[in-house]
FILUM-213984 format. One record per residue: residue in three letters; z, y, x of N, C-alpha, C in turn. Coordinates in steps of 0.05 Angstrom, whole numbers, padded with zeros to 5 digits, always signed. Atoms other than C-alpha are relative to their C-alpha. Layout:
<pts>
alaZYXZYXZYX
...
</pts>
This chain:
<pts>
met-00007-00018-00022+00338-01260+03339+00021+00020-00010
thr-00020-00019+00007+00400-01216+03337-00010+00028+00004
glu+00009-00028-00002+00384-01143+03323+00018+00015+00019
ala-00016-00016-00019+00405-01096+03379+00014+00022-00015
pro-00015-00022+00014+00459-01046+03358-00013+00027+00004
ala+00011-00027-00002+00437-00975+03345+00015+00016+00021
leu-00012-00016-00022+00449-00930+03404+00018+00022-00012
asp-00017-00021+00013+00477-00876+03356+00027-00012-00007
asp-00026+00013+00006+00530-00926+03333+00017-00003+00025
ile-00015+00003-00025+00550-00940+03404+00012+00026+00009
arg-00009-00027-00009+00555-00866+03421+00023+00009-00018
arg-00021-00009+00018+00596-00850+03359+00026-00015+00003
leu-00023+00017-00004+00643-00908+03369+00014+00007+00027
leu-00011-00006-00026+00652-00892+03443+00015+00027+00000
arg-00014-00026+00001+00668-00819+03431+00026-00001-00016
cys-00024+00003+00017+00717-00837+03376+00022-00014+00016
met-00020+00015-00015+00752-00888+03420+00011+00015+00024
leu-00009-00016-00023+00755-00842+03480+00019+00022-00009
arg-00018-00021+00011+00787-00787+03437+00028-00012-00005
ile-00026+00013+00006+00841-00836+03414+00014-00007+00026
arg-00012+00009-00025+00853-00866+03483+00011+00023+00017
arg-00008-00022-00018+00855-00801+03523+00022+00017-00013
phe-00022-00015+00013+00898-00766+03470+00026-00015+00004
glu-00025+00014-00002+00949-00821+03472+00009-00003+00029
glu-00008+00000-00029+00948-00825+03548+00013+00027+00006
arg-00013-00027-00004+00964-00750+03547+00028+00000-00012
val-00026+00002+00013+01021-00764+03498+00019-00016+00018
ala-00017+00017-00017+01048-00819+03544+00008+00015+00025
ala-00006-00015-00024+01044-00772+03604+00020+00022-00005
arg-00017-00023+00006+01079-00714+03570+00026-00007-00014
tyr-00024+00007+00015+01130-00753+03531+00026+00001+00016
pro-00025-00001-00015+01181-00758+03587+00011+00029+00004
glu-00010-00028-00002+01186-00681+03586+00021+00006-00021
gln-00020-00002+00021+01230-00691+03524-00005+00024-00018
gln+00006-00021+00019+01194-00637+03484-00010-00012-00027
met+00008+00013+00024+01167-00687+03434+00024-00016-00010
arg-00025+00013+00010+01229-00705+03394-00006-00018-00024
thr+00007+00019+00020+01197-00760+03354-00008-00026+00013
pro+00010+00025-00011+01187-00834+03368-00030-00002-00002
val+00029+00004+00001+01114-00850+03385-00007-00029+00003
his+00010+00027+00000+01081-00916+03370-00029+00001+00007
leu+00027-00004-00010+01018-00917+03412-00018-00024-00005
cys+00019+00021+00006+00955-00956+03396-00020-00004+00023
ile+00018+00004-00023+00925-00957+03466-00006-00030+00002
gly+00009+00028+00000+00884-01021+03470-00011-00009-00026
gln+00009+00007+00027+00871-01023+03395-00020+00019-00012
glu+00016-00022+00010+00823-00965+03389-00025-00010-00015
ala+00025+00010+00012+00763-01008+03368+00004-00004-00030
val-00004+00005+00028+00795-01024+03301-00001+00026-00016
ala+00000-00025+00014+00808-00953+03279-00028+00012+00000
ala+00027-00011-00002+00739-00930+03304-00019-00015-00017
gly+00020+00016+00015+00700-00987+03274+00003+00002-00030
val-00004-00002+00029+00732-00983+03205-00006+00028-00010
cys+00003-00028+00011+00734-00907+03198-00029+00010+00002
leu+00028-00009-00001+00662-00897+03221-00017-00013-00021
ala+00014+00012+00023+00641-00942+03163+00006+00015-00026
leu-00008-00014+00024+00674-00895+03114-00013+00027-00003
gly+00010-00027+00005+00651-00830+03082+00023+00020-00001
gln-00020-00021+00001+00687-00764+03079+00018-00003-00025
glu-00014+00003+00025+00707-00780+03007+00019-00023-00001
asp-00017+00023+00000+00741-00845+03025+00027+00007+00013
val-00027-00006-00009+00815-00850+03042+00012-00023+00015
val-00015+00021-00015+00860-00888+03090+00030+00005-00003
cys-00029-00001-00002+00934-00904+03088+00007-00015+00025
ser-00005+00011-00027+00963-00917+03156+00029-00009+00002
thr-00026+00012-00006+01025-00945+03189+00016+00019+00020
his-00014-00015-00020+01077-00922+03239-00016+00004+00026
arg+00018-00002-00024+01023-00933+03293-00026+00013-00010
ser+00020-00014+00018+00978-00880+03261-00019+00018+00015
his+00016-00021-00012+00947-00834+03313-00030-00007+00000
gly+00028+00008-00001+00883-00875+03320-00014+00003-00026
his+00012-00002+00026+00870-00879+03246-00005+00029-00008
tyr+00001-00029+00006+00884-00805+03238-00024+00013+00013
leu+00021-00012-00014+00836-00784+03292-00027-00011-00007
ala+00025+00013+00007+00782-00834+03274-00011+00009-00027
lys+00008-00009+00027+00781-00810+03202-00007+00029-00001
gly+00007-00028+00000+00772-00738+03223+00023+00019-00002
gly-00023-00017+00000+00843-00712+03225-00001+00020+00022
ser-00001-00021-00020+00855-00647+03263+00016-00008+00025
met-00015+00007-00025+00874-00661+03336+00022+00021+00006
pro-00021-00019-00005+00911-00594+03345+00024-00003-00019
ala-00021+00003+00019+00950-00607+03282+00017-00025+00006
leu-00014+00024-00008+00968-00677+03307+00018+00006+00024
ala-00016-00007-00023+00992-00651+03374+00023+00018-00008
ala-00021-00017+00009+01032-00597+03340+00021-00015-00015
glu-00019+00016+00015+01064-00648+03294+00019-00016+00019
leu-00016+00015-00019+01087-00689+03354+00021+00019+00014
tyr-00019-00019-00012+01120-00626+03382+00018+00014-00021
gly-00017-00011+00021+01152-00610+03314-00006+00029-00006
arg+00007-00028+00005+01115-00544+03306-00010+00004-00028
ser+00006-00006+00028+01100-00509+03241-00030-00003-00006
thr+00029+00004+00004+01024-00516+03251-00007-00030+00000
gly+00005+00029+00001+01032-00592+03252-00012-00009-00027
cys+00013+00010+00024+00995-00634+03201+00019-00004-00023
ala-00021+00002+00020+01061-00645+03164+00020+00023+00003
ser-00016-00024-00004+01087-00575+03182+00024-00005+00018
gly-00022+00006-00019+01130-00605+03237+00023-00015-00012
arg-00022+00013+00014+01171-00644+03186-00002-00030+00001
gly+00004+00029+00002+01142-00714+03193+00001-00014+00026
gly+00001+00014-00026+01132-00729+03266-00022-00020+00001
ser+00021+00019-00006+01089-00784+03294-00006-00020-00022
met+00004+00022+00020+01100-00834+03238-00007+00009-00028
his+00006-00010+00027+01084-00789+03179-00022+00021+00001
val+00022-00019-00002+01018-00755+03196-00017-00002-00026
ile+00015-00003+00025+00972-00732+03140-00022+00021+00004
asp+00021-00020+00001+00906-00695+03131-00017-00007-00024
val+00012+00007+00025+00885-00699+03059-00030+00008+00000
ala+00028-00009-00001+00820-00660+03071-00018-00020+00015
ala+00015+00019-00016+00798-00712+03122+00001-00028-00012
gly-00003+00026+00012+00818-00770+03077+00023-00017+00012
val-00024+00014-00010+00882-00788+03114+00022+00005-00021
ala-00017-00005+00023+00924-00797+03052+00030+00000+00007
gly-00028+00000-00009+00989-00807+03091+00006-00025+00015
thr-00009+00023-00015+01026-00855+03135+00029-00004-00006
ser-00027+00007+00007+01091-00891+03126+00013-00015+00023
ala-00016+00014-00020+01145-00914+03175+00011-00026-00012
ile-00010+00025+00013+01164-00969+03124-00022-00021+00005
val+00019+00021-00005+01131-01034+03144-00012-00009-00026
gly+00014+00007+00025+01078-01048+03091+00000+00022-00020
gly-00003-00021+00020+01094-00982+03057-00026+00013-00010
gly+00025-00012+00007+01022-00957+03057-00018-00018-00017
ile+00018+00019+00014+00992-01020+03026-00002+00006-00030
pro+00003-00005+00029+01009-01007+02953-00010+00028-00006
leu+00011-00027+00004+00991-00933+02961-00030-00001+00000
ala+00029+00003-00001+00920-00952+02981-00010-00014-00025
val+00008+00014+00024+00916-01000+02923+00002+00019-00024
gly-00003-00019+00022+00941-00946+02876-00023+00020-00001
met+00022-00018-00001+00888-00898+02900-00026-00014-00008
ala+00023+00015+00008+00835-00952+02893-00001-00003-00030
leu-00001+00002+00029+00858-00962+02821-00008+00026-00013
ala+00008-00026+00011+00851-00888+02808-00030+00004+00003
phe+00029-00003-00004+00780-00889+02837-00015-00017-00021
ala+00013+00017+00019+00762-00947+02792+00002+00011-00028
leu-00004-00011+00027+00791-00915+02729-00017+00025-00004
arg+00016-00024+00003+00754-00851+02744-00030-00005+00005
arg+00027+00008-00006+00691-00889+02762-00012+00016+00023
glu+00009-00015-00024+00687-00853+02829-00009-00021+00021
pro+00010+00019-00021+00646-00888+02884+00015+00003+00026
arg-00017-00004-00023+00704-00882+02933+00015-00026+00008
val-00013+00023-00010+00739-00933+02976+00026+00008+00014
ala-00025-00004-00013+00811-00938+03000+00004-00022+00021
val-00006+00020-00021+00834-00973+03064+00030+00000+00005
ala-00028+00004-00008+00903-01001+03077+00000-00013+00027
phe-00005+00012-00027+00916-01010+03151+00028-00012+00000
leu-00026+00013-00003+00972-01058+03166+00001-00017+00025
gly-00004+00017-00023+01000-01097+03225+00005-00029-00009
asp-00006+00028+00007+01012-01172+03228+00028-00003-00010
gly-00027+00001+00011+01085-01158+03214+00000+00006-00030
ala+00002-00007+00028+01067-01125+03148-00012-00022-00017
ala+00011+00023+00015+01028-01187+03129+00021-00020-00008
asp-00022+00017+00008+01096-01221+03123+00015+00011-00025
glu-00015-00013+00021+01119-01172+03070-00010-00008-00028
gly+00008+00007+00027+01119-01189+02996-00019+00020-00013
val+00018-00020+00013+01085-01124+02977-00029-00004+00007
phe+00028+00006-00008+01023-01147+03015-00012-00020-00021
phe+00010+00020+00019+01016-01207+02969-00002+00011-00028
glu+00001-00013+00026+01032-01167+02907-00025+00018-00002
ser+00023-00018+00000+00978-01117+02926-00026-00015+00000
leu+00024+00016+00001+00927-01171+02940-00005-00010-00029
gly+00003+00010+00027+00940-01199+02871-00011+00020-00019
leu+00009-00021+00018+00930-01134+02834-00029+00008+00007
ala+00026-00008-00009+00870-01114+02876-00022-00020-00008
ser+00019+00021+00008+00836-01181+02862-00004+00000-00030
leu+00002+00001+00029+00852-01180+02788-00018+00022-00011
arg+00015-00024+00010+00823-01110+02778-00025+00006+00016
arg+00023-00004-00017+00768-01117+02831-00001+00028+00011
leu-00002-00027-00009+00791-01054+02864-00015+00005+00026
pro+00015-00006-00024+00751-01018+02918+00019+00007+00024
val-00020-00004-00021+00802-01028+02974-00005-00021+00022
leu+00001+00018-00023+00800-01058+03044+00028-00003+00011
phe-00025+00006-00014+00861-01091+03075-00007-00007+00029
val+00008+00004-00028+00853-01084+03150+00025-00007+00016
ile-00023+00010-00015+00903-01126+03189-00006+00004+00030
glu+00002-00002-00029+00911-01103+03261+00019-00020+00013
asn-00017+00021-00010+00937-01167+03290+00002+00001+00030
asn-00005-00001-00029+00966-01152+03358+00020-00021+00009
gly-00016+00023-00007+01008-01214+03356+00030+00003+00000
phe-00029-00005-00001+01076-01181+03351+00009+00018-00022
ala-00014-00018+00018+01121-01152+03298+00024+00010+00016
thr-00019-00011-00019+01162-01107+03343-00001-00018+00025
ala+00001+00018-00023+01179-01162+03394+00000-00029-00009
ser+00001+00027+00011+01173-01223+03349-00029-00010+00000
pro+00028+00010-00001+01110-01263+03366-00008-00014-00026
leu+00010+00012+00025+01066-01287+03309+00006-00030-00002
ala-00005+00029+00001+01075-01360+03329+00028-00007-00009
asn-00027+00005+00009+01149-01354+03314+00004+00006-00029
arg-00002-00008+00028+01135-01328+03244-00018-00014-00019
arg+00019+00013+00018+01076-01366+03218-00012-00025+00013
arg+00014+00024-00010+01047-01436+03226-00030+00003+00001
cys+00029-00005+00001+00978-01411+03208-00005+00029+00011
pro+00003-00027-00012+00959-01353+03255-00024+00015-00011
glu+00024-00013+00010+00894-01338+03218+00007+00016-00026
leu-00011-00016+00022+00919-01281+03174-00020+00006-00021
his+00020-00006+00021+00853-01268+03139-00002-00022-00021
arg+00001+00021+00020+00861-01335+03105+00021+00004-00022
leu-00018-00006+00021+00918-01305+03065-00014+00011-00024
ala+00015-00010+00022+00864-01275+03022-00010-00022-00019
glu+00013+00022+00015+00838-01343+02998+00013-00006-00027
pro-00011+00007+00026+00889-01358+02943-00004+00021-00021
his+00005-00022+00018+00873-01291+02912-00029+00003-00007
gly+00029-00002+00006+00798-01303+02910-00013+00024+00014
ile+00010-00023-00015+00787-01247+02961-00014-00010+00025
pro+00012+00007-00026+00738-01254+03019+00017+00010+00023
gly-00015-00008-00024+00773-01254+03086-00017-00007+00025
glu+00016+00003-00024+00742-01247+03155+00017+00006+00025
gly-00013-00004-00025+00771-01256+03224-00019+00013+00020
leu+00017-00015-00018+00745-01209+03278+00012+00002+00028
asp-00009-00009-00026+00749-01195+03352+00006+00029-00002
gly-00008-00028+00003+00788-01131+03347-00005+00018+00024
asn+00008-00016-00024+00765-01109+03416-00030+00005+00001
asp+00029-00003+00002+00692-01111+03395-00005+00021-00022
ala+00003-00021+00019+00680-01044+03362-00024-00003-00018
leu+00024+00004+00016+00610-01061+03339+00004-00022-00021
ala-00006+00021+00020+00634-01125+03305+00017+00011-00022
val-00018-00012+00021+00689-01086+03269-00016+00019-00018
leu+00016-00019+00016+00639-01032+03247-00018-00016-00019
asp+00017+00016+00018+00591-01085+03220+00015-00012-00023
ala-00016+00012+00022+00645-01121+03181+00010+00021-00019
ala-00011-00021+00018+00674-01056+03154-00023+00011-00018
arg+00022-00009+00016+00606-01033+03131-00007-00019-00023
arg+00006+00019+00021+00594-01097+03093+00022+00000-00021
ala-00022-00001+00019+00663-01093+03061+00000+00025-00017
val+00001-00026+00015+00655-01020+03042-00023-00001-00020
asp+00022+00002+00019+00587-01034+03011+00007-00018-00023
arg-00008+00019+00021+00616-01092+02972+00019+00015-00019
ala-00019-00014+00018+00673-01048+02946-00014+00021-00017
arg+00014-00021+00016+00625-00992+02925-00017-00013-00022
arg+00016+00013+00021+00584-01043+02886+00018-00011-00022
gly-00018+00010+00021+00646-01060+02845+00007-00029+00003
glu-00005+00029-00004+00655-01129+02876+00028-00005+00011
gly-00028+00005-00006+00727-01118+02896+00008+00002+00029
pro-00012-00004-00027+00771-01120+02958-00009-00020+00021
thr+00005+00018-00022+00762-01152+03026+00024+00002+00019
val-00020+00000-00021+00813-01172+03079-00014-00004+00027
leu+00011+00002-00027+00792-01160+03151+00024-00002+00020
glu-00021+00004-00020+00836-01187+03207-00013+00004+00028
ala+00010-00007-00027+00822-01155+03275+00021-00008+00021
val-00019+00010-00021+00856-01193+03332-00003+00018+00024
thr+00001-00019-00022+00874-01144+03387+00026+00000+00015
cys-00025+00000-00017+00930-01123+03435+00008+00029+00004
arg-00011-00027-00008+00975-01062+03443+00008-00002+00029
trp-00006+00000-00028+00981-01044+03516+00028+00011+00006
lys-00026-00012-00003+01045-01004+03507+00020-00016-00016
gly-00021+00014+00016+01111-01028+03479-00001+00008-00029
his-00001-00006+00029+01128-01027+03406+00002+00030-00005
val-00004-00029+00003+01151-00955+03413+00004+00012+00028
gly-00003-00014-00025+01146-00906+03470-00023-00004+00019
pro+00023+00001-00019+01101-00897+03531+00001-00022+00021
gln-00002+00020-00021+01124-00956+03572-00018-00024-00007
pro+00016+00024+00005+01082-01020+03581+00014-00020-00018
asp-00011+00020+00018+01092-01076+03532+00013-00023+00016
thr-00015+00021-00014+01146-01123+03558+00005-00024-00018
ala-00004+00023+00018+01147-01168+03496-00021-00022+00006
arg+00022+00019-00006+01081-01201+03517+00002-00008+00030
pro+00000+00009-00028+01079-01243+03581-00020+00017+00017
ala+00016-00018-00017+01051-01202+03639-00028-00010+00004
ala+00027+00011-00005+00993-01249+03653-00018+00003-00025
glu+00015-00002+00025+00973-01248+03579-00009+00029-00004
leu+00007-00028+00003+00975-01172+03577-00022+00008+00019
ala+00021-00006-00019+00933-01168+03640-00027-00011-00009
ala+00025+00012+00010+00881-01214+03609-00011+00017-00023
trp+00009-00017+00022+00878-01170+03547-00011+00026+00012
met+00009-00025-00011+00871-01107+03589-00027-00003+00014
ala+00026+00005-00012+00813-01138+03626-00022-00001-00021
arg+00019+00000+00022+00779-01142+03558+00001+00027-00015
cys-00002-00026+00011+00787-01067+03547-00023+00006-00020
pro+00021-00005+00020+00749-01048+03483-00019+00023+00008
ile+00017-00022-00009+00723-00983+03514-00019-00010+00022
ala+00017+00011-00022+00698-01018+03577-00021-00018-00011
gln+00020+00018+00012+00664-01071+03534-00022+00016-00013
leu+00021-00016+00013+00628-01018+03494-00017+00015+00019
cys+00016-00013-00021+00607-00980+03556-00022-00018+00011
gln+00020+00019-00010+00570-01042+03578-00024-00002-00019
arg+00022+00001+00019+00527-01036+03516-00018+00025+00001
leu+00016-00024-00004+00501-00968+03537-00025-00007+00018
pro+00024+00004-00017+00430-00967+03566+00005+00009+00028
glu-00002-00009-00028+00421-00959+03641-00008+00029+00001
gly+00007-00028-00005+00419-00888+03666+00015+00019-00018
thr-00016-00017+00018+00471-00861+03616+00027+00008+00012
ser-00026-00006-00012+00528-00852+03666+00006+00030-00002
gly-00005-00029+00003+00518-00776+03663+00008+00007-00028
glu-00008-00004+00027+00523-00778+03588+00029-00007-00005
leu-00028+00009+00003+00588-00816+03592+00019+00020+00013
ala-00016-00019-00014+00616-00767+03643+00003+00026-00016
ala-00001-00024+00016+00598-00709+03598+00018-00004-00025
met-00017+00006+00023+00632-00743+03539+00029+00001+00008
glu-00027-00001-00010+00695-00753+03580+00010+00028+00004
gln-00008-00028-00006+00695-00680+03601+00005+00015-00026
ala-00003-00013+00026+00686-00656+03529+00026-00008-00014
val-00025+00010+00012+00743-00700+03505+00024+00011+00014
ala-00023-00011-00015+00789-00676+03561+00005+00029-00007
glu-00003-00028+00008+00775-00604+03543+00011+00003-00028
glu-00011-00001+00027+00788-00617+03470+00030-00006-00001
ile-00029+00007-00001+00855-00649+03486+00016+00023+00013
asp-00013-00023-00013+00873-00591+03533+00005+00022-00021
asp-00002-00021+00020+00859-00542+03477+00020-00007-00022
ala-00019+00009+00022+00898-00583+03425+00029+00003+00009
phe-00027-00002-00010+00960-00586+03468+00008+00029+00005
ala-00006-00029-00004+00955-00512+03486+00007+00013-00026
val-00005-00012+00026+00951-00493+03413+00027-00010-00011
ala-00026+00011+00010+01010-00539+03396+00023+00013+00014
leu-00022-00011-00015+01055-00512+03451+00003+00030-00005
ala-00002-00029+00006+01039-00440+03431+00008+00005-00028
ser-00006-00003+00028+01056-00453+03359+00031+00002-00004
pro-00028-00003+00005+01124-00434+03329+00013-00025-00012
tyr-00014+00020+00015+01177-00481+03305+00003+00008-00029
pro-00004-00008+00028+01188-00483+03229+00024+00019-00003
asp-00022-00019+00006+01231-00427+03202+00023-00015-00013
pro-00023+00014+00013+01301-00454+03187+00004+00007-00029
ala-00004-00008+00029+01299-00416+03121-00017-00018-00018
thr+00017+00017+00016+01246-00466+03098+00010-00029+00000
leu-00010+00028-00004+01290-00527+03111-00001-00016-00026
leu-00001+00015+00026+01296-00546+03037-00026+00002-00016
asp+00026-00002+00014+01224-00529+03018-00012-00028-00002
glu+00013+00025+00006+01188-00588+02987+00019-00024+00001
val-00019+00022+00002+01252-00629+02983+00007-00003-00030
trp-00004+00004+00029+01260-00660+02914+00023-00019-00005
</pts>
């Protein structure tokens, strides 16, 4: 008999996913005002991956993200006001208004940084995992990457080193089927990206990336394995981005019927179905609390100053 998921897990996942979804919906709504002078790569539709993986981690663990970073940042505990301020280029932003959407960071929360370079965060996570191993610290690093980054040579180089040294690192492939507008079928004959782990002797697991509970379960097993010193794991979460590669407009790279089918499998709606009967009031209260948090974050961001031009060359090396 399959064990029923813990209600606390469902609640935590749902709150995390709602924070990501509603924040990015607010970004999409406000973006046409032309006050956010940074490209935004939204993860609407992919929230279950960020939530499921990050809720399996501890405060001491770290993640390296991609250009599509907002979900990972919020799920790991990054400051929402600081993220909103960063999108507006304000000095209170998480990167002091200097990085924009694709370079968010919150070291205290374990968001070690994000990179706009495809695959750029993968070796950084492996390097941090190597440091944890050398220091004998029971910490885990996570490299989030898209299916496009799985085509990059640095991915395979990183797999090789992580396997050889049995490093405590997770490679989480968010497979939304497109590298910008190039479909996976046009780039690979084998669409099962978790099988790329096999030649390196690394366990790989394919997941329904819209099932937050399945992602959480797999991430917990991989994290426990890494903490025991048994090395890395590759998790491939198959999912869908609802918006285009960049910006707030719907995804036009994917056929409309296919996109509609994915949207009908909304990860948040699926998780809501796992709530016990009679919890509609709890869900409404959660939505209200999230809306108020987002209101406050955007208010703080818009009230914050722009960076002082005299600091233009600070931290430039």
